[in-house]
Z-matrix of the N, CA and C atoms (Angstrom, degrees):
N
C 1 1.460
C 2 1.521 1 109.47
N 3 1.272 2 117.85 1 122.84
C 4 1.452 3 122.79 2 -176.79
C 5 1.514 4 109.36 3 -100.70
N 6 1.327 5 116.57 4 124.19
C 7 1.457 6 119.83 5 177.64
C 8 1.515 7 110.03 6 -85.69
N 9 1.308 8 116.39 7 130.18
C 10 1.451 9 121.35 8 177.74
C 11 1.506 10 108.63 9 -100.76
N 12 1.299 11 117.51 10 143.54
C 13 1.452 12 121.08 11 -169.70
C 14 1.512 13 112.63 12 -97.80
N 15 1.312 14 115.38 13 158.10
C 16 1.455 15 121.67 14 -178.27
C 17 1.517 16 110.68 15 -82.26
N 18 1.321 17 119.21 16 131.79
C 19 1.458 18 122.15 17 -178.97
C 20 1.516 19 113.17 18 -60.64
N 21 1.312 20 116.13 19 146.77
C 22 1.460 21 119.52 20 175.00
C 23 1.526 22 109.31 21 -77.66
N 24 1.349 23 117.54 22 163.27
C 25 1.465 24 120.25 23 -178.93
C 26 1.522 25 111.44 24 -59.13
N 27 1.361 26 115.38 25 145.52
C 28 1.455 27 118.57 26 -179.66
C 29 1.512 28 110.48 27 -89.40
N 30 1.319 29 115.51 28 151.49
C 31 1.459 30 121.50 29 -177.70
C 32 1.507 31 110.25 30 -73.17
N 33 1.326 32 115.96 31 160.73
C 34 1.458 33 121.01 32 -176.67
C 35 1.504 34 114.19 33 -58.34
N 36 1.328 35 118.01 34 -35.31
C 37 1.457 36 119.17 35 -177.77
C 38 1.521 37 112.35 36 -73.69
N 39 1.346 38 117.56 37 -14.00
C 40 1.454 39 120.07 38 176.91
C 41 1.515 40 111.24 39 -66.55
N 42 1.334 41 117.00 40 -36.84
C 43 1.457 42 120.39 41 -177.45
C 44 1.517 43 111.10 42 -63.31
N 45 1.319 44 116.67 43 -34.71
C 46 1.466 45 119.79 44 179.21
C 47 1.519 46 110.57 45 -64.54
N 48 1.338 47 115.60 46 -38.71
C 49 1.461 48 119.13 47 179.20
C 50 1.519 49 110.71 48 -66.24
N 51 1.325 50 117.50 49 -38.39
C 52 1.461 51 120.81 50 -179.95
C 53 1.514 52 110.39 51 -66.27
N 54 1.311 53 116.48 52 -40.76
C 55 1.460 54 120.85 53 -174.49
C 56 1.521 55 112.40 54 -74.17
N 57 1.340 56 116.88 55 -20.54
C 58 1.449 57 119.67 56 -177.99
C 59 1.528 58 109.82 57 -61.97
N 60 1.300 59 116.14 58 124.31
C 61 1.455 60 120.42 59 -179.15
C 62 1.512 61 113.30 60 93.68
N 63 1.343 62 117.47 61 -7.56
C 64 1.461 63 121.38 62 177.73
C 65 1.527 64 108.03 63 -122.54
N 66 1.296 65 116.47 64 85.67
C 67 1.450 66 120.99 65 -173.77
C 68 1.507 67 114.40 66 -61.84
N 69 1.362 68 117.59 67 -27.47
C 70 1.453 69 120.62 68 -177.54
C 71 1.512 70 112.64 69 -96.16
N 72 1.327 71 118.54 70 6.95
C 73 1.452 72 120.42 71 -177.70
C 74 1.523 73 110.34 72 -74.73
N 75 1.321 74 115.16 73 150.07
C 76 1.467 75 119.70 74 177.20
C 77 1.516 76 109.12 75 -147.19
N 78 1.336 77 116.54 76 138.33
C 79 1.445 78 120.73 77 177.64
C 80 1.523 79 109.60 78 -78.01
N 81 1.345 80 114.65 79 151.00
C 82 1.452 81 119.17 80 -180.00
C 83 1.520 82 110.63 81 -70.06
N 84 1.338 83 115.39 82 156.91
C 85 1.451 84 120.37 83 -179.52
C 86 1.512 85 108.94 84 -154.12
N 87 1.317 86 116.23 85 -179.02
C 88 1.453 87 123.33 86 172.30
C 89 1.521 88 112.81 87 96.20
N 90 1.347 89 116.92 88 -135.43
C 91 1.456 90 123.02 89 -163.35
C 92 1.530 91 112.18 90 -64.72
N 93 1.319 92 116.08 91 136.42
C 94 1.455 93 121.34 92 176.99
C 95 1.516 94 108.77 93 -96.23
N 96 1.308 95 116.24 94 125.89
C 97 1.460 96 121.11 95 -177.40
C 98 1.530 97 109.28 96 -141.74
N 99 1.310 98 116.64 97 165.74
C 100 1.459 99 121.00 98 177.79
C 101 1.515 100 110.16 99 -98.91
N 102 1.313 101 115.61 100 134.61
C 103 1.459 102 122.01 101 177.29
C 104 1.518 103 109.13 102 -130.26
N 105 1.340 104 117.66 103 148.81
C 106 1.463 105 119.47 104 174.79
C 107 1.524 106 109.99 105 -77.92
N 108 1.302 107 116.56 106 136.71
C 109 1.458 108 120.64 107 174.10
C 110 1.516 109 110.17 108 -69.72
N 111 1.289 110 115.94 109 150.01
C 112 1.457 111 120.55 110 163.14
C 113 1.524 112 106.31 111 -84.97
N 114 1.315 113 116.51 112 124.67
C 115 1.451 114 121.17 113 175.25
C 116 1.517 115 108.35 114 -94.75
N 117 1.309 116 116.21 115 144.18
C 118 1.447 117 119.74 116 -174.32
C 119 1.520 118 112.85 117 -104.46
N 120 1.325 119 115.90 118 145.05
C 121 1.451 120 120.03 119 163.69
C 122 1.515 121 105.96 120 -134.79
N 123 1.288 122 116.19 121 143.75
C 124 1.462 123 120.35 122 -177.16
C 125 1.518 124 109.04 123 -128.95
N 126 1.343 125 115.54 124 136.50
C 127 1.457 126 119.81 125 -178.46
C 128 1.516 127 109.26 126 -134.89
N 129 1.303 128 115.82 127 140.73
C 130 1.458 129 120.45 128 175.40
C 131 1.515 130 108.22 129 -83.17
N 132 1.325 131 116.65 130 122.83
C 133 1.456 132 120.31 131 -177.69
C 134 1.511 133 110.93 132 -77.21
N 135 1.322 134 115.42 133 166.42
C 136 1.451 135 120.21 134 178.41
C 137 1.525 136 110.15 135 -70.22
N 138 1.323 137 116.82 136 159.23
C 139 1.451 138 120.16 137 -179.75
C 140 1.516 139 111.31 138 76.06
N 141 1.325 140 115.83 139 -152.22
C 142 1.458 141 120.97 140 -174.50
C 143 1.521 142 112.67 141 -96.56
N 144 1.341 143 118.36 142 -12.43
C 145 1.458 144 120.08 143 -178.21
C 146 1.520 145 110.82 144 -81.77
N 147 1.328 146 116.09 145 160.86
C 148 1.456 147 121.43 146 -178.64
C 149 1.512 148 109.13 147 -118.64
N 150 1.324 149 117.04 148 104.51
C 151 1.458 150 122.10 149 178.85
C 152 1.509 151 110.31 150 -105.15
N 153 1.322 152 115.71 151 142.40
C 154 1.455 153 121.01 152 179.55
C 155 1.513 154 109.47 153 -132.52
N 156 1.333 155 115.55 154 143.21
C 157 1.457 156 120.48 155 175.99
C 158 1.526 157 108.84 156 -121.02
N 159 1.311 158 115.95 157 137.45
C 160 1.459 159 123.23 158 -177.66
C 161 1.529 160 107.30 159 -118.73
N 162 1.327 161 117.24 160 129.42
C 163 1.467 162 119.48 161 -177.52
C 164 1.519 163 113.01 162 -124.53
N 165 1.318 164 115.68 163 155.44
C 166 1.455 165 121.76 164 176.31
C 167 1.524 166 109.54 165 -84.22
N 168 1.307 167 115.50 166 175.71
C 169 1.453 168 120.81 167 170.91
C 170 1.534 169 109.16 168 -67.77
N 171 1.321 170 115.94 169 162.95
C 172 1.463 171 120.02 170 179.88
C 173 1.530 172 110.39 171 -66.27
N 174 1.332 173 115.16 172 143.73
C 175 1.461 174 120.74 173 176.98
C 176 1.509 175 114.05 174 101.01
N 177 1.347 176 117.46 175 13.04
C 178 1.461 177 121.37 176 -179.82
C 179 1.520 178 110.63 177 -131.86
N 180 1.335 179 116.15 178 149.07
C 181 1.454 180 120.83 179 174.77
C 182 1.515 181 109.30 180 -159.82
N 183 1.325 182 116.24 181 175.57
C 184 1.460 183 123.75 182 170.38
C 185 1.517 184 106.12 183 -126.04
N 186 1.313 185 116.94 184 125.47
C 187 1.461 186 121.61 185 -171.13
C 188 1.527 187 112.01 186 -73.36
N 189 1.342 188 115.05 187 146.21
C 190 1.457 189 121.47 188 168.71
C 191 1.513 190 116.24 189 93.47
N 192 1.344 191 114.63 190 174.73
C 193 1.469 192 125.47 191 173.39
C 194 1.523 193 114.37 192 69.92
N 195 1.351 194 118.33 193 22.63
C 196 1.463 195 119.96 194 175.75
C 197 1.524 196 110.51 195 -73.62
N 198 1.314 197 116.93 196 137.24
C 199 1.464 198 120.17 197 177.20
C 200 1.524 199 112.96 198 -131.06
N 201 1.332 200 118.02 199 -6.86
C 202 1.455 201 120.17 200 178.49
C 203 1.525 202 109.49 201 -152.66
N 204 1.352 203 115.68 202 146.61
C 205 1.467 204 120.68 203 -178.92
C 206 1.523 205 109.97 204 -129.72
N 207 1.341 206 115.14 205 139.81
C 208 1.458 207 121.44 206 174.68
C 209 1.519 208 108.41 207 -126.07
N 210 1.324 209 116.73 208 138.60
C 211 1.465 210 122.16 209 178.66
C 212 1.530 211 110.06 210 -104.28
N 213 1.329 212 114.26 211 156.63
C 214 1.462 213 121.76 212 173.86
C 215 1.527 214 112.51 213 52.19
N 216 1.317 215 114.94 214 51.32
C 217 1.460 216 120.50 215 179.18
C 218 1.528 217 108.98 216 -127.30
N 219 1.329 218 116.79 217 143.92
C 220 1.463 219 119.59 218 178.03
C 221 1.530 220 110.02 219 -85.39
N 222 1.324 221 115.74 220 178.24
C 223 1.464 222 119.84 221 -175.70
C 224 1.528 223 111.36 222 -61.08
N 225 1.304 224 116.09 223 -46.81
C 226 1.465 225 118.75 224 -179.36
C 227 1.524 226 111.29 225 -60.87
N 228 1.324 227 116.07 226 -42.63
C 229 1.451 228 120.08 227 179.46
C 230 1.513 229 112.35 228 -61.50
N 231 1.323 230 116.72 229 -38.36
C 232 1.459 231 121.56 230 178.19
C 233 1.529 232 110.30 231 -65.05
N 234 1.323 233 115.41 232 -44.83
C 235 1.467 234 119.63 233 179.55
C 236 1.525 235 111.44 234 -63.05
N 237 1.326 236 116.66 235 -39.35
C 238 1.464 237 120.38 236 179.50
C 239 1.525 238 110.88 237 -64.72
N 240 1.336 239 116.91 238 -39.51
C 241 1.474 240 120.29 239 178.04
C 242 1.531 241 110.39 240 -58.82
N 243 1.322 242 116.32 241 -43.12
C 244 1.465 243 120.21 242 179.84
C 245 1.518 244 110.78 243 -70.47
N 246 1.306 245 116.21 244 -44.92
C 247 1.463 246 121.03 245 -178.35
C 248 1.523 247 111.81 246 -56.83
N 249 1.333 248 115.79 247 -39.01
C 250 1.463 249 120.39 248 -174.76
C 251 1.521 250 113.99 249 -91.61
N 252 1.318 251 117.89 250 1.24
C 253 1.468 252 122.10 251 179.15
C 254 1.528 253 108.43 252 -105.98
N 255 1.325 254 119.06 253 112.10
C 256 1.468 255 121.19 254 -177.73
C 257 1.520 256 113.91 255 -59.21
N 258 1.335 257 117.43 256 -21.01
C 259 1.463 258 120.58 257 -178.84
C 260 1.523 259 112.27 258 -85.79
N 261 1.325 260 117.44 259 -9.69
C 262 1.467 261 120.59 260 -172.78
C 263 1.526 262 111.70 261 -85.44
N 264 1.313 263 114.72 262 126.38
C 265 1.462 264 122.58 263 176.40
C 266 1.524 265 110.19 264 -95.90
N 267 1.341 266 116.01 265 -39.41
C 268 1.454 267 121.65 266 -177.37
C 269 1.529 268 109.19 267 -155.86
N 270 1.317 269 115.50 268 167.34
C 271 1.467 270 120.09 269 175.77
C 272 1.521 271 109.65 270 -134.94
N 273 1.322 272 115.24 271 157.14
C 274 1.468 273 121.57 272 172.60
C 275 1.521 274 107.78 273 -126.94
N 276 1.306 275 116.10 274 129.71
C 277 1.463 276 121.01 275 179.73
C 278 1.516 277 109.11 276 -124.25
N 279 1.347 278 115.82 277 135.66
C 280 1.457 279 122.28 278 178.71
C 281 1.519 280 108.85 279 -112.53
N 282 1.310 281 117.52 280 123.17
C 283 1.457 282 120.98 281 -175.95
C 284 1.525 283 113.84 282 -67.32
N 285 1.345 284 120.29 283 -49.39
C 286 1.475 285 119.57 284 -176.69
C 287 1.527 286 113.63 285 -60.91
N 288 1.324 287 116.82 286 -39.74
C 289 1.465 288 120.79 287 -176.32
C 290 1.524 289 113.30 288 -93.76
N 291 1.334 290 117.01 289 -10.30
C 292 1.473 291 122.07 290 -176.70
C 293 1.519 292 111.28 291 54.40
N 294 1.336 293 115.62 292 35.64
C 295 1.460 294 121.52 293 178.06
C 296 1.526 295 110.07 294 -97.79
N 297 1.313 296 114.94 295 141.31
C 298 1.463 297 121.86 296 178.98
C 299 1.520 298 109.38 297 -125.42
N 300 1.316 299 116.88 298 128.69
C 301 1.461 300 121.96 299 176.48
C 302 1.527 301 108.95 300 -118.96
N 303 1.317 302 116.20 301 130.60
C 304 1.452 303 121.02 302 172.96
C 305 1.516 304 109.19 303 -92.87
N 306 1.332 305 116.70 304 140.33
C 307 1.456 306 122.58 305 -176.02
C 308 1.529 307 110.37 306 -117.28
N 309 1.317 308 115.34 307 139.77
C 310 1.465 309 121.09 308 -175.47
C 311 1.528 310 111.98 309 -84.37
N 312 1.322 311 115.32 310 178.07
C 313 1.463 312 121.43 311 -178.93
C 314 1.525 313 113.00 312 -73.39
N 315 1.311 314 117.19 313 -2.93
C 316 1.467 315 119.64 314 174.08
C 317 1.523 316 111.55 315 -80.75
N 318 1.332 317 117.60 316 -3.21
C 319 1.461 318 121.48 317 -179.99
C 320 1.521 319 110.78 318 -56.63
N 321 1.319 320 115.64 319 131.70
C 322 1.468 321 120.76 320 -178.92
C 323 1.515 322 108.44 321 -158.49
N 324 1.340 323 117.21 322 118.23
C 325 1.451 324 118.40 323 179.13
C 326 1.510 325 113.07 324 168.15
N 327 1.334 326 114.24 325 -177.80
C 328 1.454 327 122.40 326 179.13
C 329 1.517 328 110.43 327 -92.96
N 330 1.316 329 116.48 328 151.82
C 331 1.449 330 120.21 329 169.69
C 332 1.527 331 108.56 330 -66.36
N 333 1.330 332 116.01 331 130.63
C 334 1.456 333 121.36 332 179.75
C 335 1.521 334 108.81 333 -125.83
N 336 1.323 335 115.30 334 159.60
C 337 1.450 336 119.99 335 176.76
C 338 1.529 337 109.71 336 -73.98
N 339 1.330 338 116.52 337 130.96
C 340 1.460 339 122.74 338 175.64
C 341 1.517 340 107.76 339 -147.41
N 342 1.314 341 116.25 340 113.41
C 343 1.460 342 121.58 341 -172.81
C 344 1.521 343 112.16 342 -55.11
N 345 1.319 344 115.61 343 131.45
C 346 1.466 345 124.37 344 173.07
C 347 1.527 346 114.17 345 66.47
N 348 1.317 347 118.48 346 9.29
C 349 1.467 348 121.05 347 -179.88
C 350 1.526 349 110.51 348 -97.41
N 351 1.314 350 115.41 349 149.90
C 352 1.462 351 123.24 350 172.36
C 353 1.518 352 107.61 351 -129.75
N 354 1.314 353 117.02 352 130.49
C 355 1.457 354 119.99 353 174.80
C 356 1.524 355 108.88 354 -110.07
N 357 1.311 356 115.12 355 139.33
C 358 1.455 357 120.48 356 178.82
C 359 1.515 358 111.01 357 -133.49
N 360 1.324 359 115.95 358 159.36
C 361 1.463 360 122.78 359 -178.21
C 362 1.522 361 107.98 360 -129.20
N 363 1.328 362 116.67 361 136.96
C 364 1.455 363 120.50 362 -174.85
C 365 1.523 364 111.87 363 -116.53
N 366 1.316 365 115.81 364 136.22
C 367 1.460 366 123.81 365 179.45
C 368 1.522 367 109.75 366 -130.33
N 369 1.307 368 115.65 367 158.10
C 370 1.466 369 121.61 368 174.46
C 371 1.519 370 107.83 369 -137.11
N 372 1.317 371 116.29 370 109.28
C 373 1.462 372 121.48 371 -175.00
C 374 1.525 373 113.29 372 -63.12
N 375 1.319 374 117.41 373 -19.63
C 376 1.459 375 120.24 374 -177.74
C 377 1.523 376 112.63 375 -100.39
N 378 1.315 377 117.22 376 4.56
C 379 1.461 378 122.41 377 179.81
C 380 1.519 379 108.55 378 -112.27
N 381 1.317 380 118.25 379 116.86
C 382 1.462 381 121.31 380 -176.63
C 383 1.521 382 112.66 381 -62.86
N 384 1.334 383 117.12 382 -21.38
C 385 1.457 384 121.00 383 179.98
C 386 1.527 385 112.28 384 -86.21
N 387 1.342 386 116.33 385 -18.43
C 388 1.473 387 119.09 386 -172.59
C 389 1.529 388 112.77 387 -131.95
N 390 1.325 389 118.24 388 16.01
C 391 1.459 390 119.28 389 -178.80
C 392 1.523 391 112.35 390 -78.86
N 393 1.325 392 116.72 391 -10.34
C 394 1.465 393 122.59 392 175.46
C 395 1.525 394 107.58 393 -159.71
N 396 1.339 395 116.25 394 172.91
C 397 1.454 396 120.90 395 -179.49
C 398 1.523 397 108.66 396 -90.74
N 399 1.333 398 114.79 397 88.41
C 400 1.458 399 120.67 398 -177.13
C 401 1.519 400 110.48 399 -68.64
N 402 1.326 401 116.50 400 139.73
C 403 1.471 402 123.68 401 179.87
C 404 1.520 403 112.63 402 63.35
N 405 1.321 404 116.61 403 26.99
C 406 1.463 405 122.23 404 175.29
C 407 1.529 406 109.58 405 -134.12
N 408 1.309 407 116.16 406 134.07
C 409 1.467 408 122.04 407 174.68
C 410 1.522 409 108.45 408 -107.18
N 411 1.313 410 116.36 409 135.07
C 412 1.457 411 121.84 410 177.35
C 413 1.520 412 109.23 411 -98.14
N 414 1.320 413 115.66 412 152.20
C 415 1.466 414 119.23 413 176.51
C 416 1.519 415 109.57 414 -139.30
N 417 1.317 416 115.07 415 158.50
C 418 1.455 417 123.61 416 -178.42
C 419 1.512 418 108.29 417 166.13
N 420 1.332 419 118.04 418 -170.32
C 421 1.460 420 120.26 419 178.98
C 422 1.521 421 110.78 420 -64.60
N 423 1.328 422 116.59 421 120.02
C 424 1.459 423 121.70 422 -173.81
C 425 1.532 424 111.50 423 -90.09
N 426 1.314 425 115.10 424 127.82
C 427 1.450 426 121.28 425 176.26
C 428 1.521 427 112.00 426 -90.77
N 429 1.314 428 115.41 427 -32.26
C 430 1.460 429 120.52 428 -177.02
C 431 1.513 430 109.25 429 -153.07
N 432 1.334 431 116.56 430 136.27
C 433 1.464 432 122.56 431 175.57
C 434 1.519 433 108.24 432 -126.18
N 435 1.323 434 116.12 433 123.19
C 436 1.459 435 121.55 434 -176.19
C 437 1.520 436 108.86 435 -118.37
N 438 1.319 437 116.72 436 121.40
C 439 1.458 438 121.26 437 179.54
C 440 1.530 439 110.64 438 -94.73
N 441 1.307 440 114.66 439 159.41
C 442 1.469 441 122.23 440 176.78
C 443 1.526 442 111.99 441 54.41
N 444 1.317 443 115.85 442 48.86
C 445 1.462 444 120.93 443 178.97
C 446 1.529 445 109.04 444 -120.44
N 447 1.314 446 116.18 445 144.58
C 448 1.458 447 120.71 446 177.14
C 449 1.524 448 109.99 447 -68.98
N 450 1.318 449 115.83 448 142.28
C 451 1.455 450 120.35 449 -176.71
C 452 1.512 451 113.18 450 -57.66
N 453 1.317 452 117.73 451 -39.48
C 454 1.458 453 121.14 452 -177.42
C 455 1.524 454 113.23 453 -67.17
N 456 1.332 455 116.99 454 -13.35
C 457 1.464 456 120.13 455 -179.53
C 458 1.527 457 112.67 456 -98.91
N 459 1.330 458 116.97 457 -4.27
C 460 1.462 459 120.27 458 -174.73
C 461 1.527 460 112.06 459 -65.34
N 462 1.314 461 117.21 460 -49.69
C 463 1.461 462 120.01 461 -176.93
C 464 1.523 463 111.48 462 -59.90
N 465 1.328 464 117.15 463 -45.48
C 466 1.461 465 120.14 464 -179.18
C 467 1.522 466 111.57 465 -63.20
N 468 1.341 467 116.60 466 -37.78
C 469 1.461 468 119.99 467 178.76
C 470 1.520 469 110.40 468 -62.97
N 471 1.325 470 116.92 469 -41.68
C 472 1.465 471 120.40 470 -178.13
C 473 1.526 472 112.21 471 -76.19
N 474 1.329 473 117.25 472 -25.79
C 475 1.460 474 119.71 473 177.33
C 476 1.521 475 111.35 474 -60.38
N 477 1.322 476 117.11 475 -25.59
C 478 1.460 477 120.92 476 -178.84
C 479 1.525 478 112.21 477 -82.70
N 480 1.316 479 117.69 478 -7.73
C 481 1.471 480 121.81 479 178.34
C 482 1.517 481 107.68 480 -94.03
N 483 1.310 482 117.01 481 111.49
C 484 1.465 483 120.77 482 -167.08
C 485 1.521 484 113.88 483 -61.67
N 486 1.309 485 119.01 484 -36.26
C 487 1.457 486 120.07 485 -177.33
C 488 1.521 487 112.62 486 -83.72
N 489 1.317 488 117.66 487 -12.23
C 490 1.458 489 120.29 488 -175.04
C 491 1.526 490 111.35 489 -69.02
N 492 1.331 491 115.22 490 132.42
C 493 1.461 492 121.87 491 176.99
C 494 1.516 493 111.35 492 -112.51
N 495 1.340 494 116.32 493 -20.03
C 496 1.467 495 121.82 494 -173.58
C 497 1.525 496 108.81 495 -138.15
N 498 1.327 497 116.21 496 146.41
C 499 1.464 498 120.47 497 171.44
C 500 1.522 499 108.52 498 -123.42
N 501 1.324 500 115.99 499 153.81
C 502 1.468 501 120.43 500 179.16
C 503 1.520 502 108.71 501 -149.44
N 504 1.331 503 116.07 502 133.24
C 505 1.463 504 120.98 503 -178.70
C 506 1.510 505 110.06 504 -126.07
N 507 1.340 506 116.00 505 133.75
C 508 1.467 507 122.68 506 178.87
C 509 1.523 508 108.56 507 -129.11
N 510 1.340 509 118.74 508 129.26
C 511 1.473 510 120.58 509 -179.24
C 512 1.514 511 111.73 510 -68.32
N 513 1.322 512 115.85 511 155.48
C 514 1.460 513 119.77 512 177.00
C 515 1.525 514 111.50 513 -59.54
N 516 1.316 515 116.28 514 -38.66
C 517 1.458 516 121.90 515 177.65
C 518 1.525 517 108.02 516 -115.82
N 519 1.328 518 116.70 517 102.49
C 520 1.463 519 120.19 518 -175.02
C 521 1.526 520 112.26 519 -68.71
N 522 1.330 521 117.31 520 -14.32
C 523 1.464 522 120.62 521 179.06
C 524 1.523 523 112.97 522 -90.95
N 525 1.323 524 116.61 523 -3.78
C 526 1.460 525 121.80 524 179.33
C 527 1.524 526 109.09 525 -93.61
N 528 1.326 527 116.53 526 105.67
C 529 1.459 528 120.65 527 -177.23
C 530 1.521 529 113.16 528 -67.64
N 531 1.317 530 117.54 529 -15.88
C 532 1.461 531 121.69 530 -179.26
C 533 1.525 532 112.79 531 -107.05
N 534 1.307 533 117.20 532 11.81
C 535 1.469 534 120.99 533 -177.96
C 536 1.526 535 110.79 534 -63.09
N 537 1.314 536 115.96 535 140.79
C 538 1.466 537 120.88 536 179.27
C 539 1.521 538 112.83 537 -122.90
N 540 1.332 539 117.35 538 -10.53
C 541 1.459 540 121.70 539 -177.38
C 542 1.527 541 109.69 540 -117.40
N 543 1.326 542 115.40 541 137.26
C 544 1.455 543 118.70 542 -179.66
C 545 1.514 544 110.96 543 -170.45
N 546 1.334 545 115.83 544 -152.17
C 547 1.466 546 122.60 545 -176.93
C 548 1.520 547 110.38 546 -109.72
N 549 1.306 548 115.86 547 130.04
C 550 1.465 549 123.16 548 178.34
C 551 1.521 550 108.98 549 -106.97
N 552 1.326 551 116.46 550 131.64
C 553 1.461 552 120.96 551 178.40
C 554 1.517 553 109.97 552 -121.04
N 555 1.320 554 115.31 553 131.30
C 556 1.458 555 122.53 554 176.26
C 557 1.524 556 107.08 555 -102.34
N 558 1.317 557 116.42 556 119.48
C 559 1.456 558 122.65 557 -166.62
C 560 1.529 559 110.17 558 -116.94
N 561 1.323 560 115.94 559 137.70
C 562 1.466 561 119.67 560 -175.98
C 563 1.524 562 113.09 561 -78.87
N 564 1.300 563 118.33 562 -39.02
C 565 1.458 564 121.06 563 178.72
C 566 1.512 565 109.82 564 -151.36
N 567 1.297 566 115.94 565 148.65
C 568 1.457 567 121.99 566 -173.19
C 569 1.521 568 111.83 567 -77.66
N 570 1.325 569 116.65 568 130.59
C 571 1.458 570 122.28 569 174.68
C 572 1.518 571 112.67 570 -117.79
N 573 1.319 572 117.64 571 -25.58
C 574 1.467 573 121.14 572 177.51
C 575 1.519 574 110.07 573 -160.75
N 576 1.326 575 115.05 574 156.00
C 577 1.459 576 123.21 575 170.85
C 578 1.523 577 105.89 576 -133.55
N 579 1.333 578 116.12 577 116.04
C 580 1.461 579 119.01 578 -174.03
C 581 1.526 580 111.32 579 -129.55
N 582 1.339 581 114.20 580 146.14
C 583 1.459 582 120.32 581 177.53
C 584 1.520 583 110.51 582 -57.98
N 585 1.308 584 116.36 583 129.95
C 586 1.460 585 122.56 584 177.87
C 587 1.522 586 106.70 585 -154.83
N 588 1.312 587 116.37 586 99.07
C 589 1.464 588 120.36 587 -173.40
C 590 1.530 589 112.35 588 -58.05
N 591 1.326 590 114.21 589 135.87
C 592 1.466 591 124.84 590 -179.40
C 593 1.530 592 113.68 591 76.03
N 594 1.325 593 116.78 592 -2.22
C 595 1.468 594 120.25 593 171.77
C 596 1.523 595 108.52 594 -90.50
N 597 1.319 596 116.47 595 166.94
C 598 1.464 597 120.22 596 171.37
C 599 1.515 598 109.40 597 -154.89
N 600 1.308 599 115.74 598 160.48
C 601 1.462 600 121.49 599 -178.35
C 602 1.522 601 108.88 600 -153.30
N 603 1.334 602 115.78 601 175.19
C 604 1.450 603 119.38 602 179.26
C 605 1.511 604 111.33 603 179.56
N 606 1.328 605 115.35 604 175.99
C 607 1.455 606 121.98 605 177.96
C 608 1.524 607 109.95 606 -96.40
N 609 1.314 608 115.51 607 151.85
C 610 1.463 609 120.80 608 -175.89
C 611 1.512 610 113.18 609 -95.19
N 612 1.320 611 117.82 610 -31.83
C 613 1.453 612 120.10 611 -178.58
C 614 1.517 613 111.89 612 75.63
N 615 1.333 614 117.26 613 -171.71
C 616 1.465 615 121.09 614 -175.89
C 617 1.519 616 111.93 615 -75.44
N 618 1.318 617 115.36 616 155.40
C 619 1.449 618 121.98 617 174.81
C 620 1.515 619 109.86 618 -115.42
N 621 1.334 620 116.89 619 176.05
C 622 1.459 621 120.76 620 -175.51
C 623 1.520 622 112.24 621 -78.37
N 624 1.350 623 116.84 622 -19.32
C 625 1.452 624 117.22 623 -179.25
C 626 1.521 625 109.81 624 -75.42
N 627 1.312 626 116.65 625 171.06
C 628 1.466 627 122.37 626 -174.44
C 629 1.514 628 110.42 627 -61.00
N 630 1.355 629 115.41 628 136.15
C 631 1.456 630 121.44 629 179.39
C 632 1.519 631 109.76 630 -118.84
N 633 1.328 632 116.05 631 155.32
C 634 1.450 633 120.75 632 175.31
C 635 1.524 634 108.12 633 -136.44
N 636 1.300 635 116.40 634 164.91
C 637 1.458 636 120.94 635 -175.40
C 638 1.523 637 111.14 636 -64.02
N 639 1.341 638 115.09 637 142.95
C 640 1.460 639 120.84 638 179.62
C 641 1.510 640 111.65 639 -65.88
N 642 1.313 641 115.73 640 144.06
C 643 1.464 642 121.37 641 175.94
C 644 1.510 643 107.42 642 -155.40
N 645 1.312 644 116.59 643 171.86
C 646 1.456 645 120.82 644 179.28
C 647 1.524 646 110.14 645 -75.89
N 648 1.300 647 115.79 646 138.27
C 649 1.455 648 123.10 647 176.63
C 650 1.516 649 107.76 648 -137.01
N 651 1.316 650 117.46 649 164.05
C 652 1.457 651 119.86 650 168.51
C 653 1.513 652 107.78 651 -94.84
N 654 1.342 653 115.71 652 137.83
C 655 1.452 654 120.58 653 -173.97
C 656 1.516 655 111.08 654 -125.80
N 657 1.306 656 115.08 655 163.39
C 658 1.451 657 121.07 656 172.81
C 659 1.514 658 109.18 657 -96.27
N 660 1.313 659 116.77 658 141.01
C 661 1.460 660 120.89 659 179.30
C 662 1.511 661 110.01 660 -133.67
N 663 1.331 662 116.54 661 142.31
C 664 1.462 663 121.16 662 176.25
C 665 1.513 664 109.34 663 -72.97
N 666 1.282 665 117.96 664 133.70
C 667 1.469 666 122.69 665 177.71
C 668 1.518 667 109.26 666 -118.08
């Protein structure tokens, strides 16, 4: 299991580069608060596909939507079970009990404190059904919000924001199943994943620029 590190803060001139070409973009501002980082782990799946699982720090979970349980399994084993199950959206693993729960795509809620628990989310970039969290919007401290952007361009836009760990896109008209234009948010750390039809979100993973180990920081969030 390879641990991926959290990006260091980006310099002020980076924001100008991100905003270029997005006239309606605006950087987040306002209240400074503490948020837990999402820590990354990445695993190469069996076969030719590439599956990755991303987990939070210990002591966090999202309640509900369990559909399968495994006993006497370690963290990596739990993540592999989710990664290799097409129905699995997320997993929860408890260290003291060595219990693993797989969670379905109906999962929707805020990250909450849960002693000794770790929640992780699995994606597969080569699987059209699992390359992102379809019909789910992510939220957390926003580094950049871009309006009137095509959904397919959201991930790439957020990849250029060094501190961003998560992206989330919501169409202007959530009732339009064919909508292609909406709002893209680049998020520093995950605070919730909630059902939102026609929205989608996902994790960004490491970038080519210099990375450093994840730690707690104070962030700005849009209110």
